[in-house]
C-alpha positions, 0 to 999 in steps of 0.5 A: 500500500505504501508503494501504491501511495508513493506511485500516486505521488509521481502523478499528483506532485509532478503533474502540478508543474503542468497546471500553467502549461500553455496550449500546445502549438507547432514550433515556429522556429528552432529555439536555443538549448535549455541550458538547465537540462544540459547542466543536470546531465553534466552533473549526472556524468560527474556523479558517474565519475565519482561513483567509479573512481571516487575515494571517500576518505571522510564520511562527514557530509560537509567534508571534502568527500563526505557527500560522495554517497550521493553518487551511489545509484543516483547519477545513472537514474538522473542520466536515464531520466534526462534521456526521456527529457531529450526524447521529448525534445526530439519528438516535440514537432511530431507531438505538437502537430500530431503528424503521423509522417513525422512520428514515423520519421522519429520512430525510425531515428529512435530505432537507428539510435538504439542499434548504434548505442547497443553496438557502442555499449558492447564495444565499451563493455568488451574493454573489460573495465569493472564498470556496468556500461549503461548504453545497452539499457539506454538503447532498450529504453528508447525502444520501450518508450516508442509506444508512449510518444503520443501521450501527454504529461498526465498519462505518462505520469500515470503509466510511470506510477503503474510501472513503479508499483509493479515492475521492480518487484516483478523483476526482482522476484523473477530473478530470485526464482531463476537465479536464487537472489535479487542482487545485480551481481547474482547472474555471475554466480550461476550457470543460468545467469552466465547464459543470460549475461551473454544474451545482450537483450535479455541481460539489459532487459532483466538482469544487471544494474540497469534492468530496462523493464524497471528502468522504463520508469525513469524514461517515462517520467523524463518524457513527461517532464520534457512535455512541460514548459521548462523555460518557465521558472514556475515549472522549475520550482514545481519540479524542485518541490515535487521531486523532493516530496516524491524522493521523501515518499520513496526513501523514508518508508523504504528505509523504515521497512528495510530496518524492520524486515529481513530476507527476501522481503528486505530485498524487495523494500531496501533503498540500497544503491542499485537494488532497483526496488520500488522504494529505491527507484521512487526515491531516485526519480524524485531526486532526479526531478528535483535536481533538474528543477534546481538546475532549471531554476538557477539558469532561468532565474539567475542569468549569470549562472548560465555563464558560470555553469558553462563547463558543466552544461557543455559536458552535458551537451556532449554526454555520449562523448564524455561518458564513452571517453571516461570508460576508455580512461578507466580501461587505461588506468586498470581495474584497481583504479575502481576496486582499490583507489589510492587517491582522488587524483585520477578522478580530479584529472578526469573531471577537469579534463572533461570540463575543459575539453567540452567547453573548448569543443563547444565554443569552437566546434559546437556539437560533440564528436560522437553526437555529431556522428550519431546525428549523421547516422540517424538523419533521414535522407533528404528527398528532392521535392518535385518541380512545381509547374512553370519552374522546371530545370529547363526554364528560366526564372524571372530576374530579380525585380522583373514582373512575373510573366503570364504563362502561355501554352507550349509551344507558343503559337506566334513563334516559329521554330526553327526561326527564319534565317537571320533571326534570333530565337525568341524567349517564350512569352517575349513580344516578337521583334522585327529584325532591322532592315 
């Protein structure tokens, strides 16, 4: 019953940000990027850096590393939620117009994007780093989101609540029945789990740290948020407050139940990072929405923050490039850099280098290298429009400033072809000239 109330909180609290939403209309021109979304995505990437390479020397919250516990499980949830927000931007024109042809184009792009991300995820996983690469699950989340692209925020949040209540427990119980445990690593201890691990779609849907069947909650909430008027400070404030309340509705009851239960029941209610229970995921999605609301509020209500946070937003704008590069970086450092870090200097250098690289690249070249390549690979082919009447490639257009000429039948009845000897050919529609005598 607690899980049901928490799921309903997603609808009631996050939906209040849509109360001031204007009527949907077709976008007239391309608008600038929403910097707050890029800042939130940049923070998610930095959080992943900390989760993979951070060494927590001090546990006090206000110490240098005492806040590192925030990076356990939450950055990847924020990353997935923002994937849904990006999906809303990608399908904005189709959603505004209800154009079936545009929906078909975007579905094709999503399927291509998913295939490319899946292959890239395999390649990064093959490097052997002790990092659970998220791109495979990311790819499946795009596919699972396709049936929901036509829905508005209220319907999306209602589906999110249903997923939050049902899917996490269903996935964990089925894992326990097949593999004998619910831990993300349980597949590594059984032959059945080993078989599931080498079947990429099965592994990304059901096992591991990012089971897409449960994680679809994040992308649906992100899609709903992306349908809201994010440039309004009232929306940002609603997301901040609503997200914080949803996070409390997930974490606090989960913590109380975790301390008062044991065995399988505890596995189904714990809020341990990456446990993927209803309570942990509800808390994570509330945290993600609150962070996004805070980033939007800072960048819309405090204009100087847009400049101050440029390195973070630049990194968020090319998150695929930076995320992939950090996996390569960890592969170079070796497995011990993750399992037994000796200092935070590898983390510091990675963060600084990523911020500087992203800022310089964005200011000089714009879109990130992998983002640019992905865009070209999924871009639909441009079709040449059929020539309009009277403007065929064999005809001359009237010169600038001249009056349009009335169309005449072809061939012109007053013009002879070939012209008489000594007479120049006449232009179609021009008065016939008398040759000089």
